[in-house]
MIMIDREN-57807 format. One record per residue (C-alpha): y negated, z, x. Coordinates in steps of 0.5 Angstrom, whole numbers, padded with zeros to 4 digits, always signed. Example, Ala and Ser with C-alpha at 12.3 -4.5 7.8 and 13.67 -1.06 7.14 Angstrom:
<sites>
+0009+0016+0025;+0002+0014+0027;
</sites>
This chain:
<sites>
-0399+0011+0298;-0403+0014+0291;-0396+0014+0288;-0393+0019+0293;-0400+0023+0294;-0400+0025+0287;-0393+0027+0286;-0393+0031+0293;-0399+0034+0291;-0397+0036+0284;-0390+0038+0286;-0393+0043+0292;-0398+0046+0287;-0404+0042+0290;-0409+0039+0285;-0407+0031+0285;-0414+0029+0284;-0416+0033+0290;-0418+0030+0297;-0417+0033+0303;-0422+0032+0309;-0419+0028+0315;-0416+0032+0320;-0415+0038+0315;-0409+0043+0315;-0405+0046+0310;-0399+0050+0309;-0393+0048+0305;-0387+0053+0304;-0381+0050+0307;-0377+0052+0301;-0381+0046+0297;-0376+0040+0297;-0379+0033+0297;-0378+0030+0290;-0381+0023+0290;-0381+0018+0296;-0382+0019+0303;-0385+0025+0307;-0386+0025+0315;-0385+0032+0318;-0392+0033+0322;-0393+0040+0324;-0389+0046+0327;-0385+0050+0323;-0388+0057+0323;-0383+0063+0323;-0385+0065+0316;-0381+0059+0313;-0388+0055+0313;-0389+0048+0315;-0396+0046+0318;-0399+0039+0316;-0405+0035+0318;-0408+0030+0313;-0408+0023+0317;-0413+0019+0313;-0416+0017+0306;-0409+0017+0302;-0404+0018+0308;-0401+0024+0307;-0398+0028+0313;-0393+0032+0309;-0387+0036+0309;-0380+0034+0309;-0376+0039+0307;-0369+0039+0311;-0367+0047+0309;-0362+0048+0304;-0363+0046+0297;-0360+0049+0291;-0355+0045+0290;-0353+0041+0296;-0353+0043+0304;-0358+0038+0307;-0360+0039+0314;-0362+0036+0321;-0355+0036+0323;-0352+0030+0319;-0348+0025+0322;-0349+0018+0320;-0343+0017+0316;-0344+0024+0313;-0351+0021+0311;-0348+0014+0308;-0343+0018+0304;-0349+0022+0301;-0352+0015+0299;-0346+0016+0293;-0348+0023+0291;-0349+0024+0284;-0356+0027+0285;-0362+0022+0286;-0365+0027+0290;-0360+0028+0295;-0359+0020+0295;-0366+0019+0296;-0367+0024+0302;-0360+0021+0305;-0364+0014+0305;-0370+0017+0308;-0366+0020+0314;-0362+0014+0315;-0368+0010+0317;-0369+0016+0322;-0362+0016+0325;-0364+0009+0329;-0356+0007+0328;-0356+0000+0325;-0349+0001+0322;-0353+0004+0316;-0356-0003+0315;-0351-0005+0310;-0350+0002+0306;-0358+0002+0305;-0358-0005+0303;-0353-0003+0297;-0358+0003+0296;-0363-0003+0294;-0360-0003+0288;-0359+0004+0286;-0362+0006+0279;-0367+0011+0282;-0373+0008+0284;-0374+0014+0290;-0367+0012+0293;-0369+0004+0293;-0376+0006+0296;-0373+0010+0301;-0368+0005+0303;-0373+0000+0303;-0377+0004+0308;-0371+0005+0312;-0369-0002+0313;-0376-0003+0316;-0375+0003+0321;-0368+0000+0323;-0371-0007+0324;-0365-0011+0322;-0367-0018+0320;-0361-0019+0315;-0365-0014+0311;-0371-0019+0310;-0368-0023+0304;-0366-0017+0300;-0373-0014+0301;-0376-0020+0299;-0372-0020+0293;-0374-0013+0292;-0382-0015+0292;-0380-0016+0284;-0378-0009+0283;-0381-0007+0276;-0383+0000+0280;-0390-0001+0284;-0388+0004+0289;-0381+0000+0291;-0385-0006+0291;-0390-0002+0296;-0384+0000+0300;-0381-0007+0301;-0388-0010+0303;-0389-0005+0308;-0382-0006+0311;-0383-0013+0311;-0389-0012+0315;-0385-0008+0320;-0380-0013+0320;-0385-0019+0322;-0381-0025+0319;-0386-0030+0318;-0381-0032+0312;-0384-0026+0308;-0392-0028+0309;-0392-0032+0302;-0388-0027+0298;-0392-0021+0301;-0399-0025+0300;-0397-0026+0292;-0398-0018+0292;-0405-0019+0293;-0406-0020+0286;-0401-0014+0284;-0402-0010+0278;-0401-0004+0282;-0406-0001+0286;-0401+0002+0291;-0398-0005+0292;-0405-0009+0293;-0407-0004+0298;-0401-0004+0302;-0400-0012+0302;-0406-0014+0307;-0403-0009+0312;-0396-0012+0311;-0399-0019+0312;-0403-0017+0318;-0396-0016+0322;-0393-0022+0320;-0397-0026+0325;-0399-0033+0324;-0396-0034+0318;-0400-0029+0315;-0406-0033+0317;-0404-0039+0312;-0402-0035+0307;-0408-0031+0306;-0412-0037+0307;-0409-0040+0301;-0411-0034+0297;-0418-0035+0298;-0418-0040+0292;-0415-0034+0287;-0419-0033+0281;-0420-0026+0282;-0425-0024+0287;-0421-0018+0289;-0416-0022+0291;-0420-0027+0295;-0424-0020+0299;-0417-0018+0301;-0415-0024+0303;-0421-0024+0308;-0419-0017+0310;-0412-0020+0312;-0415-0026+0316;-0419-0021+0320;-0413-0016+0321;-0409-0021+0325;-0415-0022+0330;-0413-0029+0331;-0418-0034+0333;-0415-0039+0328;-0417-0034+0323;-0424-0035+0324;-0425-0042+0320;-0422-0039+0314;-0425-0033+0314;-0432-0036+0315;-0430-0041+0309;-0431-0035+0305;-0438-0035+0306;-0439-0040+0301;-0435-0036+0296;-0439-0035+0289;-0438-0028+0289;-0443-0024+0294;-0438-0018+0295;-0433-0023+0298;-0438-0026+0302;-0440-0019+0305;-0433-0018+0306;-0433-0024+0310;-0439-0022+0314;-0436-0015+0316;-0429-0019+0317;-0432-0024+0322;-0436-0018+0325;-0429-0016+0328;-0427-0022+0330;-0431-0023+0337;-0431-0031+0338;-0436-0036+0339;-0435-0039+0332;-0435-0032+0328;-0442-0031+0332;-0444-0038+0329;-0442-0036+0322;-0445-0029+0322;-0452-0033+0324;-0451-0037+0318;-0450-0031+0314;-0457-0029+0315;-0459-0034+0310;-0455-0032+0305;-0458-0031+0298;-0456-0024+0297;-0460-0019+0301;-0453-0015+0302;-0450-0020+0305;-0456-0022+0310;-0457-0015+0312;-0449-0014+0313;-0450-0020+0318;-0456-0017+0321;-0452-0011+0323;-0445-0015+0325;-0450-0019+0330;-0451-0013+0334;-0446-0014+0339;-0446-0021+0340;-0451-0022+0346;-0456-0027+0347;-0454-0032+0342;-0456-0027+0336;-0463-0025+0339;-0467-0031+0336;-0464-0031+0329;-0465-0023+0329;-0472-0024+0331;-0473-0029+0326;-0469-0024+0321;-0475-0019+0322;-0479-0023+0317;-0474-0023+0312;-0477-0021+0305;-0472-0015+0304;-0473-0009+0307;-0466-0007+0308;-0465-0014+0312;-0471-0012+0317;-0468-0005+0318;-0461-0008+0320;-0465-0013+0324;-0469-0008+0328;-0463-0004+0329;-0459-0009+0332;-0465-0011+0337;-0465-0004+0339;-0457-0005+0341;-0458-0011+0344;-0464-0008+0348;-0467-0014+0350;-0475-0012+0352;-0477-0019+0349;-0476-0016+0342;-0482-0011+0343;-0487-0016+0341;-0483-0017+0334;-0481-0010+0333;-0488-0007+0334;-0491-0010+0328;-0486-0007+0324;-0488+0000+0325;-0493-0002+0320;-0488-0004+0315;-0489-0002+0308;-0482+0000+0308;-0480+0007+0311;-0473+0005+0313;-0476-0001+0317;-0481+0003+0320;-0476+0008+0322;-0471+0003+0325;-0477-0001+0329;-0479+0006+0332;-0472+0007+0334;-0471+0000+0337;-0477+0001+0341;-0475+0007+0344;-0468+0004+0346;-0472-0002+0349;-0476+0003+0353;-0482-0003+0353;-0489+0000+0355;-0492-0005+0351;-0490-0001+0345;-0493+0006+0347;-0500+0005+0343;-0496+0003+0337;-0492+0009+0338;-0497+0013+0339;-0501+0011+0332;-0494+0012+0329;-0493+0019+0331;-0500+0021+0329;-0501+0017+0323;-0494+0015+0319;-0493+0018+0313;-0486+0019+0314;-0484+0025+0318;-0477+0021+0320;-0481+0016+0323;-0486+0020+0327;-0480+0024+0330;-0477+0017+0332;-0484+0015+0335;-0484+0022+0339;-0477+0021+0341;-0479+0014+0343;-0485+0016+0347;-0481+0021+0351;-0477+0015+0354;-0484+0012+0356;-0488+0017+0359;-0496+0016+0361;-0502+0021+0360;-0503+0018+0353;-0496+0019+0351;-0496+0026+0354;-0502+0028+0350;-0500+0025+0344;-0494+0029+0344;-0497+0035+0346;-0501+0035+0340;-0495+0033+0335;-0491+0039+0338;-0497+0044+0336;-0500+0041+0330;-0495+0036+0326;-0494+0039+0319;-0487+0038+0320;-0482+0042+0324;-0477+0036+0325;-0483+0032+0328;-0486+0038+0332;-0479+0039+0335;-0478+0032+0337;-0484+0032+0340;-0483+0038+0344;-0476+0035+0346;-0479+0029+0349;-0484+0033+0353;-0478+0037+0356;-0475+0030+0358;-0481+0028+0361;-0482+0034+0365;-0475+0034+0367;-0476+0027+0370;-0483+0028+0373;
</sites>
């Protein structure tokens, strides 16, 4: 969550706007205490009093939960549930916040009632951690109070409430959570789709209703929710977004339908190859790569698209399909005026292993202006063999002015020698 990321990084002395690569490690002093929101211990504690943590993703932060002695309150791993409940009434907001967090990890549903009361705490960190813990405990009695919390004035609290409702999985939360797709807070808008996706069939109806929203960003988020459900009944509303007036929403619909492997989604992707937007058509061509025979003829036709990006995407997908019938359509693309389209054609022909492509590939190896295309042609010829191919590869390995091409040709020759 953006709010938590900023505050955690600010507190431990790391620039708040820095972005750590996924999987990277960083070390946090154990005496640093959490001041804002929820943190998860994810690494070993070193003997020098440091925790080693790993960042999990774009804004998800794998961070420190300090359970060592605080200056004003002893707060360790040994508190019982009654003690943690008592600490919910402590005068220190920090102590109440950490108690609310730990009660969710205790797994004891006797903590539900105190946590429900904590949803009315004057401190947003306490309310947010209480909401999160109620989601962890999985008690259905928390659904209505959490739905009410979606109207909290603090974005972080609304975000935590939405996440908790998603984990609780009650369909009654679908419509209220769907309303957060248009929330003013970025954290909330990002959390709402993830929460909705956990709410089953009810989320499909809620997301479908948001497709008529006046904001394209909301409609795009609704499309993503439909895809995240993975349900076949989500395909028709997702496909309906292909008629959206905004090209970015239509492209999101294409990407979403690409992850929904049903006959109806394949048909919708084929339809999207005729979209007015080149970006949408290119996305559709790319998403048809794993749709088998129903995608073959439409992709072959897309090789004649006026936009190079679409031709390139169609060639890439035909290479993935690995149907040798595509060779006659791909070979002319080796002379395409666009470099990327030629490169995609060379790679696709290499994937097909069609001997009819040998002569056009040799011509590309010796005469294409692009080193990348020549290198791809060399690699493709390495899968075909034949005396003429070997001769062309030897010449390229010795004489081509580009080192990448020479190396590609030499590697192709080694593959041919190993296979002979």
